Every structure is written in structure tokens, then in C-alpha cells.
C-alpha positions as CSV (number, residue, x, y, z in Angstrom):
1,M,15.6,-21.8,-19.8
2,I,16.6,-18.0,-19.4
3,E,18.9,-17.9,-22.0
4,E,16.9,-19.6,-24.1
5,L,14.2,-17.0,-23.3
6,R,16.7,-13.9,-24.1
7,T,17.9,-15.2,-27.1
8,F,14.0,-15.6,-28.1
9,L,12.8,-12.5,-27.5
10,A,16.1,-11.2,-29.4
11,V,14.5,-12.9,-32.6
12,A,11.2,-12.1,-31.8
13,A,12.8,-7.9,-32.2
14,A,15.0,-8.5,-34.5
15,G,13.4,-11.1,-37.1
16,N,16.6,-12.8,-38.3
17,F,19.0,-15.5,-36.6
18,S,22.1,-13.9,-38.1
19,Q,21.6,-10.7,-36.4
20,V,21.4,-12.0,-32.8
21,A,24.0,-14.0,-33.7
22,R,26.3,-11.2,-34.2
23,Q,24.4,-9.6,-31.4
24,Q,25.6,-12.0,-28.7
25,N,28.9,-13.1,-30.4
26,V,28.0,-16.8,-31.1
27,A,27.5,-18.8,-34.2
28,V,24.1,-18.6,-35.9
29,S,23.8,-22.3,-35.2
30,S,23.8,-21.8,-31.3
31,V,21.2,-19.6,-32.0
32,T,19.2,-21.7,-33.9
33,R,20.0,-24.8,-31.4
34,K,18.2,-22.8,-28.5
35,I,15.2,-21.5,-29.9
36,D,14.7,-25.4,-31.2
37,T,14.8,-26.6,-28.1
38,L,12.5,-23.6,-26.4
39,E,9.8,-25.3,-29.1
40,T,10.5,-28.8,-28.0
41,D,10.3,-28.0,-24.4
42,L,7.1,-26.0,-25.3
43,S,5.6,-28.1,-27.9
44,V,5.1,-25.4,-30.0
45,K,6.2,-23.8,-33.3
46,L,7.1,-20.0,-32.2
47,F,8.5,-18.5,-35.3
48,R,7.3,-19.0,-38.6
49,R,11.2,-19.3,-40.6
50,S,12.0,-18.7,-44.4
51,S,14.9,-17.7,-46.3
52,R,14.3,-14.2,-45.8
53,Q,12.7,-13.6,-42.1
54,V,11.7,-15.3,-38.9
55,L,8.3,-14.6,-38.3
56,L,6.6,-15.2,-35.1
57,T,3.3,-17.1,-35.0
58,D,0.6,-16.8,-32.9
59,A,1.6,-19.2,-30.0
60,G,5.4,-17.2,-30.6
61,E,3.2,-13.5,-30.3
62,Q,1.2,-15.0,-26.7
63,F,4.4,-16.7,-25.4
64,A,6.3,-13.4,-25.9
65,I,4.2,-11.5,-23.1
66,S,5.2,-14.2,-20.7
67,A,8.7,-14.4,-21.2
68,R,9.3,-10.4,-21.2
69,R,7.2,-10.3,-18.3
70,I,9.7,-13.4,-16.9
71,V,12.8,-12.2,-18.2
72,A,11.8,-8.3,-16.3
73,E,10.9,-10.0,-12.9
74,L,13.9,-12.4,-13.0
75,D,16.5,-8.9,-13.7
76,D,14.6,-7.0,-11.1
77,A,15.2,-9.7,-8.5
78,K,19.1,-9.7,-9.8
79,D,19.7,-6.4,-8.9
80,A,17.2,-6.4,-5.6
81,L,20.0,-9.0,-4.3
82,A,23.4,-6.8,-5.5
83,E,21.3,-3.9,-4.0
84,L,20.9,-5.6,-0.6
85,Q,25.1,-6.8,-1.1
86,A,26.0,-3.2,-1.6
87,D,25.2,0.2,0.3
88,P,21.4,1.2,-0.6
89,R,21.5,4.0,-2.7
90,G,19.6,6.0,-5.2
91,V,16.0,7.4,-5.2
92,L,13.2,5.8,-3.3
93,T,9.6,7.1,-4.0
94,V,7.0,6.8,-1.1
95,T,3.6,8.4,-0.9
96,A,1.5,8.6,2.6
97,P,-2.3,10.0,3.4
98,T,-1.6,13.7,4.2
99,S,-2.4,13.2,8.0
100,F,-0.9,9.7,8.7
101,G,2.3,10.5,6.9
102,Q,3.5,13.7,8.9
103,R,2.5,12.3,12.4
104,Y,3.7,9.0,11.6
105,V,5.6,8.3,8.2
106,M,7.8,11.5,8.3
107,P,9.8,10.5,11.7
108,V,10.5,7.1,10.5
109,A,11.9,8.8,6.9
110,A,13.9,11.0,9.0
111,H,15.7,8.3,11.2
112,F,15.4,6.2,7.7
113,L,17.8,8.4,6.0
114,R,20.0,9.0,9.1
115,Q,20.8,5.0,8.2
116,Y,21.1,5.5,5.0
117,P,22.9,8.4,3.7
118,Q,23.4,7.1,0.0
119,I,19.3,7.3,-0.4
120,E,17.2,10.2,-1.3
121,L,13.7,10.1,-0.4
122,E,10.9,11.7,-2.5
123,L,8.2,11.9,-0.1
124,H,4.2,12.9,-1.3
125,L,1.7,13.5,0.9
126,S,-1.7,13.5,-0.1
127,D,-4.8,11.7,0.3
128,Q,-5.6,11.1,-3.4
129,W,-5.6,7.7,-4.3
130,V,-2.1,7.0,-6.0
131,D,-1.7,4.2,-8.8
132,L,1.9,3.2,-8.2
133,A,3.0,1.7,-12.1
134,A,1.6,5.0,-13.8
135,Q,3.5,7.1,-11.1
136,R,6.4,5.1,-10.6
137,V,5.7,4.8,-6.9
138,D,8.2,2.6,-4.6
139,V,6.1,2.3,-1.8
140,A,2.4,3.7,-0.5
141,I,1.3,3.3,3.0
142,R,-2.6,2.9,2.3
143,V,-5.1,3.0,5.8
144,G,-8.5,1.1,5.1
145,S,-9.5,-1.6,2.9
146,L,-7.2,-3.1,0.3
147,P,-8.8,-3.9,-3.0
148,D,-7.8,-6.8,-4.7
149,S,-4.7,-5.9,-7.0
150,D,-1.2,-7.0,-7.7
151,L,1.0,-5.5,-4.9
152,V,2.8,-7.1,-2.4
153,A,1.3,-5.7,0.8
154,T,3.2,-5.6,4.6
155,H,0.3,-5.3,7.0
156,L,1.8,-2.7,9.9
157,A,-1.4,-2.0,12.1
158,P,-4.7,-3.0,13.0
159,M,-7.6,0.2,12.2
160,R,-9.0,0.8,15.9
161,R,-11.8,3.5,15.5
162,L,-12.6,5.0,18.7
163,V,-15.7,6.8,20.3
164,C,-14.7,10.2,21.8
165,A,-16.2,13.4,23.1
166,S,-14.3,16.3,25.0
167,P,-15.2,16.7,28.8
168,D,-16.8,19.6,28.2
169,Y,-19.6,18.0,25.6
170,L,-20.1,15.5,28.5
171,A,-20.7,17.8,30.9
172,Q,-22.9,19.9,28.8
173,H,-25.5,16.9,26.7
174,G,-24.7,13.8,29.3
175,T,-22.8,10.7,28.5
176,P,-24.1,7.9,26.3
177,T,-24.6,4.9,28.1
178,Q,-24.8,2.9,25.2
179,L,-24.0,2.3,21.4
180,Q,-27.6,3.0,20.3
181,D,-28.1,6.1,22.4
182,L,-25.2,8.0,19.5
183,A,-28.6,9.1,17.7
184,L,-29.8,10.8,20.0
185,H,-26.6,12.7,20.5
186,R,-24.4,15.5,18.4
187,C,-21.9,13.6,16.0
188,L,-19.6,15.0,13.5
189,T,-19.0,13.8,10.8
190,T,-17.2,13.6,7.4
191,A,-18.6,14.9,4.1
192,T,-18.0,11.7,2.4
193,T,-20.9,10.1,4.2
194,P,-24.5,10.8,3.2
195,P,-26.5,13.2,5.2
196,V,-26.9,10.6,7.4
197,G,-23.9,9.6,8.4
198,M,-23.5,6.2,9.3
199,W,-21.0,4.8,12.0
200,S,-21.2,1.0,12.4
201,F,-20.3,-1.5,15.3
202,V,-19.5,-5.5,15.6
203,G,-22.7,-6.8,17.6
204,V,-25.3,-4.1,17.6
205,Q,-28.4,-3.7,15.6
206,A,-27.2,-7.0,13.6
207,G,-24.3,-5.3,12.0
208,R,-26.7,-2.7,10.4
209,P,-25.5,1.1,10.5
210,L,-26.2,3.5,13.2
211,P,-28.3,6.5,12.2
212,V,-26.3,9.4,13.6
213,R,-26.6,13.2,13.1
214,G,-24.5,16.6,14.1
215,P,-24.1,19.7,13.3
216,L,-20.7,19.4,11.9
217,R,-19.4,17.4,8.0
218,T,-16.3,17.8,6.5
219,N,-14.0,16.1,4.4
220,D,-10.8,17.1,6.8
221,I,-10.4,14.2,9.9
222,E,-8.2,17.3,11.2
223,A,-10.8,19.4,11.4
224,L,-13.1,16.6,12.8
225,Q,-10.3,16.1,15.7
226,R,-10.4,19.9,16.4
227,A,-14.3,20.1,16.5
228,A,-14.5,17.6,19.1
229,V,-12.2,19.0,21.5
230,D,-13.7,22.2,21.2
231,G,-16.5,20.8,22.0
232,L,-18.9,20.9,19.3
233,G,-20.0,16.7,19.4
234,I,-19.0,13.3,19.3
235,V,-16.9,11.7,16.6
236,H,-15.8,8.1,15.2
237,L,-11.9,8.2,14.4
238,A,-8.7,6.2,13.9
239,S,-7.0,5.9,17.5
240,W,-3.5,7.3,15.6
241,L,-5.7,10.4,15.1
242,L,-7.4,10.7,18.5
243,C,-4.2,9.5,21.3
244,D,-2.5,12.9,21.6
245,M,-5.8,14.7,22.4
246,L,-6.9,11.3,24.7
247,A,-3.5,11.6,26.6
248,A,-4.2,15.2,26.9
249,G,-7.0,14.3,29.1
250,K,-9.1,16.8,26.0
251,L,-11.0,14.1,25.3
252,V,-12.8,11.0,26.7
253,Q,-12.8,7.8,24.9
254,L,-16.2,6.3,25.0
255,F,-17.1,2.7,24.8
256,P,-13.3,1.4,24.6
257,E,-14.9,-1.7,24.0
258,A,-16.5,-1.4,20.8
259,S,-12.8,-0.2,19.6
260,T,-11.1,-3.3,18.5
261,P,-11.5,-4.5,14.8
262,P,-13.3,-7.5,14.3
263,T,-10.3,-10.4,13.3
264,P,-9.7,-10.8,10.1
265,S,-10.2,-7.1,9.8
266,P,-11.6,-5.8,6.7
267,T,-9.7,-2.1,7.1
268,A,-6.1,-1.7,8.5
269,I,-2.8,0.2,7.7
270,H,-0.6,-1.4,5.0
271,A,2.7,-0.8,3.6
272,V,2.1,-1.4,-0.8
273,R,4.8,-1.8,-3.4
274,L,4.6,-3.5,-7.1
275,P,6.5,-7.3,-7.2
276,G,9.7,-7.3,-9.6
277,R,10.7,-3.8,-9.9
278,S,14.2,-2.6,-9.5
279,H,14.4,-0.5,-6.3
280,A,12.5,-3.6,-4.1
281,A,15.2,-3.6,-1.8
282,K,14.9,-0.5,-0.9
283,A,11.2,-0.4,-0.7
284,Q,11.5,-3.1,1.9
285,L,14.3,-1.8,4.3
286,F,11.6,1.1,4.9
287,I,8.8,-0.6,5.3
288,A,10.8,-3.1,7.8
289,Q,11.6,0.5,9.4
290,L,8.5,0.9,9.3
291,K,7.0,-1.9,11.3
292,R,9.6,-1.9,13.9
293,E,9.3,2.0,14.5
294,F,5.6,1.1,14.7
295,G,5.9,-1.6,17.0
296,E,3.5,-4.1,18.1
297,P,0.7,-3.2,19.1
298,A,1.3,0.5,17.1
299,Y,3.0,2.9,19.7
300,W,-0.2,5.5,18.9
301,D,-2.7,2.3,20.4
302,R,-0.6,1.2,23.5
303,A,-0.8,5.0,24.4
304,V,-4.7,5.6,24.5
305,P,-5.7,5.2,28.4
306,R,-7.4,2.0,29.4
């Protein structure tokens, strides 16, 4: 069937059986036979034929869209298999959020490049949403919720958010004894939330968010972490961001029982890639390296004191 599809697309582009026969170095009757076979299998006429030209029918126009995709995906799959049989080489483009990429993707990238010295890695760290197809990106690390799409997603780690404050803050303002008490404390929030930040917890207020307030809102999560270490207030941030400060005793985790995400969780850390790209083999190797080095559970979660 695939050869019939290739011949169909060649005839659609050339508008002439004889020209395709010359390109393929076969008899015109061979080209005609493949088109006849395809039309018989599909039970539809794909071309309007005359002595002067061959034109696609409406059904042929519609079928050509699918045929191009099928042939392209098959070619990409063959290229990926060939890459797997050979030493991986060439350019691989990866994007990741800035803070997560600096902390966790870059160390993996260094190990990956030592293991595959013929690969050139383009690593773009940005908090802007990246369109993989438009910007020709092979792998994107996504932290948070994934929208429905045709991307192939690989789960790397759950997204655990921790409630934390510094020992100095707790000594000065007291320790909240229940999650609802957070509404009475100085809470540091992201600037993307409304003026009254909303923190949600499973099993609290029937799932309704807690209204929290505080002296600082910022779009920089690293700044929120530093503000919490400096004693300005309480934060509700990802475990991968806070684990080092917790291990050093500069932050104290509050309500550890509230840090476990629901199962299944709408938010997590994923690696996503486009299906059918010629760099699929390299992308899969890089994603496999991420999974191995992050571990199960992820090593930053293992570092959080229990």
C-alpha cells in the first residue's frame, strides 16, 4: 500500500502519468496499475483523467492530505529506527522552564552529552510557552497541567507543592496549626494570582480555595523562595524549588500531609515531544536519561525531610 500512496502523491504533484513513470524509471502501465489498485481498494475515483492531464477529484484532494501525513510519519519512523541502529548524532533542541531547567535539566544534559558526544544540544531556558511545531523543538519540559494535544507526553515526576516558612517567621508570628489558619498569616504569592491569592488543598473547605494575603506578590518563584528564607512570610511552592532550603534548615515544612497530590493529579512534570519527527530517536534517548536521573520518586522529593 505504501508504494501505491507514494505513486499517488507523485501523480497528484505532476498531473501526468508519463512524467512519474520517467521519475520512477518504470513503465507507464506500472504507474497506472498502482493508481487503479488504490482506487479499487478505496472504492473511490481519485483522479479525473484525460488525454492531456490528470487532475485530483474532490475525494482525491481530501485523501491526499491523509496520504502525505501517512508517508511522512512512515519516513520519520524509518529514520528514527536508523538513528537507533547508529551512533546518535546531530542537533537536539530542548526547552525547559528557567528555574527547573537550571537546577535539574542542565545536569542531565551534561551527562547526556558526555554519553553521546556526537549530539549537539540546543537548550533553551524560558518560562514562555513554546509551540514545538512552530519553533521546531524536539523536547519540551512542562511543569504543571498539560492541555489536550497531539504531543507525546512522558510523565517524569509528580508536582508536589509544599507549605513552608522560615524558623524566624514562625518564631515571630507563630505556627499555624491547621490549613485554614493560613488565611490569618502573611502569605507570599505569585503575581499571576488575583490580589487575594488562592491556595487550594485536598479535603479543605470542600475543595474551595483559601483566600490568603501577604506583603509580597511576584512573578519570580526564586524571589518568593528567597523572601520566605528571609522571614517575610509563608510560601506554597514546588518541592523541587524548596528541597535544598528545607534540607539546610532554612525553611520548615508545614502540613506535610497536605503535600501529596491527588491521584490522578492534573499537574505534574512531563517531557513532551511531537510524534513523527526525524529526531524522535534522540528525543527518546534524552527523555529516558531524564527519567533515569530523576528517579522514582524524584530525587528532590527524597531530599525533603519527613
